[in-house]
SERO-4910 file (N, C-alpha, C, O; in steps of 0.05 Angstrom, whole numbers):
BEGIN
 pado doro    nc1    nc2    nc3   cac1   cac2   cac3    cc1    cc2    cc3    oc1    oc2    oc3
  Met    A     10   -445    -64     -7   -441    -41      8   -425    -19     -4   -408     -6
  Phe    A     34   -431    -16     50   -417      4     51   -387     -2     48   -370     16
  Met    A     54   -380    -28     57   -352    -36     31   -337    -31     32   -314    -22
  Ile    A      8   -349    -36    -17   -335    -32    -21   -330     -2    -30   -309      6
  Arg    A    -15   -350     14    -17   -347     43      2   -325     53     -6   -309     70
  Phe    A     26   -325     43     46   -305     51     36   -277     44     38   -258     60
  Leu    A     26   -273     19     16   -247     11     -8   -238     27    -11   -214     34
  Lys    A    -26   -257     35    -48   -250     52    -39   -241     79    -48   -221     90
  Glu    A    -20   -256     91     -9   -249    117      6   -222    116      5   -206    135
  Leu    A     20   -217     94     34   -192     90     15   -169     89     20   -148    100
  Tyr    A     -7   -172     74    -28   -152     72    -39   -145     99    -42   -122    106
  Leu    A    -45   -166    114    -57   -162    141    -36   -151    160    -42   -135    178
  Ala    A    -11   -159    157     11   -149    175     16   -119    169     22   -104    187
  Glu    A     13   -111    144     16    -82    137     -5    -66    151      0    -45    161
  Phe    A    -30    -77    151    -51    -63    165    -44    -61    194    -47    -39    206
  Thr    A    -34    -82    206    -26    -82    234     -4    -62    239     -5    -47    259
  Phe    A     16    -61    221     38    -42    223     28    -13    225     35      2    242
  Phe    A     10     -6    206      0     22    205    -20     27    228    -22     49    238
  Tyr    A    -35      6    235    -55      9    257    -40     15    283    -49     32    298
  Arg    A    -18      2    288     -4      5    313     15     29    314     25     36    335
  Ala    A     20     41    291     38     65    291     24     87    307      4     98    298
  Ser    A     36     95    329     25    116    347     -3    109    356    -20    128    359
  Ser    A     -9     84    359    -37     76    365    -47     86    392    -71     90    395
  Lys    A    -30     91    411    -39     99    438    -49    128    437    -63    137    455
  Ser    A    -41    143    417    -49    171    415    -77    175    402    -88    197    403
  Trp    A    -87    154    390   -112    156    375   -132    136    383   -126    117    398
  Ser    A   -157    140    374   -179    121    380   -177     97    362   -162     97    342
  His    A   -193     76    369   -193     52    352   -202     58    324   -190     48    304
  Gly    A   -223     75    321   -233     82    294   -212     96    277   -209     91    253
  Tyr    A   -197    114    289   -177    129    275   -154    110    267   -144    111    245
  Asn    A   -146     93    286   -125     73    280   -133     54    258   -116     47    241
  Ala    A   -158     46    257   -167     29    236   -166     43    209   -158     31    189
  Gly    A   -174     68    208   -173     84    184   -144     88    175   -138     87    151
  Lys    A   -127     93    194    -98     96    189    -86     71    177    -70     72    158
  Gly    A    -95     48    187    -85     22    177    -94     18    148    -78      9    132
  Ala    A   -119     23    143   -130     19    116   -117     39     96   -111     32     73
  Ala    A   -112     64    105   -100     84     88    -71     77     82    -61     81     60
  Gly    A    -57     66    102    -29     58     98    -26     36     78     -9     36     61
  Val    A    -43     16     81    -43     -7     62    -50      4     34    -38     -5     14
  Ser    A    -69     21     32    -77     33      6    -54     48     -6    -50     47    -31
  Leu    A    -39     63     10    -16     78      0      5     60    -12     15     65    -34
  Val    A     11     38      2     32     20     -8     22      7    -34     38      5    -53
  Leu    A     -3     -2    -35    -13    -15    -59    -15      5    -82    -10     -2   -105
  Ser    A    -21     30    -76    -22     51    -97      5     56   -109      8     59   -133
  Leu    A     26     57    -92     53     61   -102     61     38   -121     73     43   -142
  Ile    A     54     14   -113     61     -9   -130     46     -8   -157     58    -11   -178
  Leu    A     20     -2   -156      4      0   -180     12     23   -198     13     20   -223
  Met    A     19     45   -187     28     68   -203     55     62   -216     60     69   -239
  Gly    A     73     49   -201     98     41   -213     94     22   -236    108     25   -257
  Ile    A     77      2   -233     71    -16   -255     60     -2   -279     68     -7   -302
  Ser    A     41     17   -274     29     31   -297     50     48   -311     49     51   -336
  Leu    A     70     59   -297     91     74   -310    108     57   -328    116     65   -349
  Trp    A    114     32   -319    129     14   -335    113      4   -359    124      0   -381
  Ile    A     87      1   -356     70     -6   -379     71     16   -400     72     10   -424
  Glu    A     71     41   -391     73     63   -410    100     62   -425    101     68   -449
  Ile    A    121     55   -411    147     54   -424    147     32   -445    156     36   -468
  Phe    A    137      8   -438    138    -15   -456    119    -12   -479    124    -22   -501
  Thr    A     96      1   -475     77      5   -497     82     31   -513     70     35   -534
  Arg    A     99     48   -503    106     73   -515     82     91   -518     80    107   -537
  Ser    A     63     89   -500     39    106   -501     29    109   -472     36     95   -454
  Gln    A     11    129   -470      0    134   -443    -19    112   -436    -38    106   -451
  Phe    A    -15    100   -413    -31     77   -404    -56     86   -390    -78     77   -396
  Leu    A    -53    104   -371    -76    113   -356    -84    141   -365    -67    157   -374
  Pro    A   -110    148   -364   -118    175   -371   -107    195   -350   -104    188   -327
  Val    A   -103    219   -359    -95    240   -340   -120    248   -325   -140    257   -337
  Leu    A   -118    246   -299   -141    253   -282   -138    281   -270   -116    290   -265
  Ser    A   -161    294   -267   -160    319   -253   -155    315   -223   -156    292   -214
  Arg    A   -151    336   -209   -145    333   -181   -169    320   -166   -165    303   -149
  Trp    A   -194    328   -173   -217    316   -160   -221    287   -167   -227    270   -150
  Glu    A   -216    280   -192   -218    252   -200   -197    235   -185   -202    212   -178
  Thr    A   -173    246   -181   -152    232   -167   -161    227   -138   -157    206   -127
  Trp    A   -172    248   -125   -181    246    -97   -204    225    -95   -204    209    -76
  Ile    A   -222    225   -114   -244    206   -113   -234    178   -117   -243    159   -103
  Ala    A   -216    174   -136   -204    147   -140   -189    137   -115   -191    114   -108
  Ser    A   -174    155   -103   -159    148    -79   -178    141    -56   -174    121    -42
  Leu    A   -199    157    -53   -218    151    -32   -232    125    -36   -237    110    -17
  Ala    A   -239    119    -61   -252     93    -68   -233     70    -61   -242     49    -51
  Phe    A   -207     73    -66   -188     52    -60   -185     48    -30   -185     25    -21
  Ile    A   -185     70    -15   -183     68     14   -208     56     25   -207     39     43
  Val    A   -231     63     15   -257     52     25   -258     22     19   -268      7     36
  Gly    A   -248     14     -4   -248    -15    -10   -231    -31     10   -239    -52     19
  Asn    A   -207    -20     16   -190    -33     36   -202    -32     63   -200    -51     79
  Tyr    A   -214     -9     70   -227     -6     96   -250    -27     99   -253    -38    121
  Tyr    A   -265    -32     78   -286    -51     79   -275    -79     86   -286    -93    103
  Val    A   -255    -87     71   -243   -114     75   -230   -116    103   -234   -136    117
  Leu    A   -215    -96    110   -198    -98    134   -213    -92    160   -208   -104    181
  Val    A   -231    -73    159   -245    -64    184   -274    -73    185   -281    -86    205
  Ile    A   -289    -67    165   -318    -74    166   -321   -104    166   -337   -115    182
  Arg    A   -308   -118    148   -309   -147    148   -292   -159    170   -296   -183    178
  Gly    A   -274   -144    182   -260   -152    206   -235   -168    202   -223   -177    222
  His    A   -226   -172    177   -202   -189    173   -177   -176    185   -161   -190    198
  Gly    A   -174   -150    181   -150   -137    192   -151   -134    222   -131   -137    235
  Ile    A   -174   -128    232   -177   -124    262   -172   -151    276   -158   -151    296
  Arg    A   -183   -173    265   -178   -199    277   -148   -206    277   -137   -216    297
  Phe    A   -135   -201    254   -107   -207    252    -91   -190    272    -71   -199    284
  Glu    A    -99   -164    275    -84   -147    293    -86   -157    321    -66   -156    336
  His    A   -109   -167    329   -113   -178    356    -97   -204    360    -87   -209    382
  Glu    A    -95   -220    339    -81   -245    341    -51   -243    337    -37   -262    341
  Phe    A    -42   -220    328    -14   -217    321      5   -223    344     26   -235    340
  Asn    A     -2   -214    368     15   -219    391     16   -249    399     35   -257    413
  Asn    A     -3   -265    390     -3   -293    396     14   -310    377     18   -334    381
  Leu    A     23   -297    355     40   -311    337     68   -316    349     75   -302    368
  Lys    A     82   -336    339    109   -341    349    126   -315    344    122   -301    325
  Lys    A    145   -311    362    162   -287    360    177   -286    333    180   -265    321
  Ser    A    185   -310    324    200   -311    298    182   -302    275    191   -288    257
  Lys    A    156   -311    276    138   -303    255    131   -273    257    128   -260    236
  Gln    A    128   -263    281    123   -234    284    145   -218    272    141   -199    257
  Thr    A    170   -226    279    193   -212    269    195   -214    238    200   -194    224
  Tyr    A    190   -238    228    190   -243    199    170   -224    185    176   -212    164
  Leu    A    146   -223    195    125   -206    183    131   -176    186    127   -161    167
  Gln    A    142   -168    209    149   -140    212    171   -131    193    170   -110    181
  Val    A    192   -148    191    214   -142    173    203   -142    144    211   -124    128
  Ser    A    187   -161    137    175   -163    110    159   -138    104    161   -127     82
  Cys    A    143   -129    123    127   -104    119    145    -80    114    140    -65     95
  Phe    A    165    -77    130    184    -55    127    197    -56    100    199    -35     86
  Val    A    206    -79     92    219    -82     65    199    -75     43    207    -62     24
  Val    A    175    -85     45    155    -79     24    149    -49     22    146    -38      1
  Ile    A    146    -36     45    141     -7     45    163      8     32    158     25     15
  Val    A    188      3     40    211     17     29    214     10     -1    219     27    -17
  Ala    A    211    -16     -7    215    -24    -35    193    -12    -53    198     -5    -76
  Ser    A    168    -10    -43    147      2    -59    153     31    -65    149     40    -87
  Ala    A    162     46    -45    169     74    -49    192     76    -69    191     93    -87
  Ala    A    212     60    -65    236     61    -83    228     53   -112    237     65   -131
  Phe    A    211     32   -115    202     23   -141    186     46   -155    191     51   -179
  Phe    A    169     59   -140    153     81   -153    172    104   -161    169    114   -183
  Ile    A    190    112   -144    208    134   -150    225    127   -174    229    144   -192
  Tyr    A    237    103   -174    253     95   -197    236     94   -223    245    103   -244
  Ser    A    212     83   -221    194     82   -244    187    109   -255    186    114   -279
  Leu    A    183    128   -237    177    156   -245    200    168   -260    196    180   -281
  Phe    A    224    165   -249    247    176   -263    252    162   -290    259    175   -309
  Ala    A    249    136   -291    252    122   -316    232    131   -336    239    134   -360
  Asn    A    207    135   -328    186    144   -346    192    171   -357    189    177   -381
  Gln    A    201    189   -339    207    217   -347    231    216   -367    231    231   -386
  His    A    250    200   -362    273    198   -379    265    187   -406    274    197   -427
  Phe    A    249    166   -407    241    153   -432    225    172   -449    229    173   -473
  Phe    A    207    187   -437    190    205   -453    201    234   -454    187    252   -464
  His    A    225    238   -445    239    264   -446    222    285   -432    219    307   -443
  Ile    A    212    279   -409    197    298   -393    216    312   -374    231    299   -360
  Val    A    216    339   -375    233    354   -358    216    365   -335    198    380   -340
  Pro    A    223    358   -310    207    368   -288    209    398   -285    230    410   -291
  Lys    A    188    411   -277    188    440   -273    203    447   -248    202    432   -228
  Asn    A    217    469   -249    232    478   -225    214    493   -206    223    502   -185
***
């Protein structure tokens, strides 16, 4: 139960992290979209890294190769899904408003956890990409 609650709070804290990044320069609507897109980016990096490792372990292509348009449509659908949960349903917006009322120790804990998850997701994806290329003997184009 603790882990589920932690993951939920981390998901909402990531939204808050991206929502508040340069928030004074933008409108509420733009900040909300930025928050949903940031969360979607982090989740996409994790999912793509996992799919690359599935390809290595199964020794076959896991996901179909998508065209540029199909990739954009899939990304947009992922962002819209997160936008629906976080902004339209209001879960992320409520948490963002309540974030300052949390204990300072919990705020710091969530902020550090968000930063670690963002960096770790990027590192995991990059490592997975190199491992996949090495396993399948793919030479990147110069």
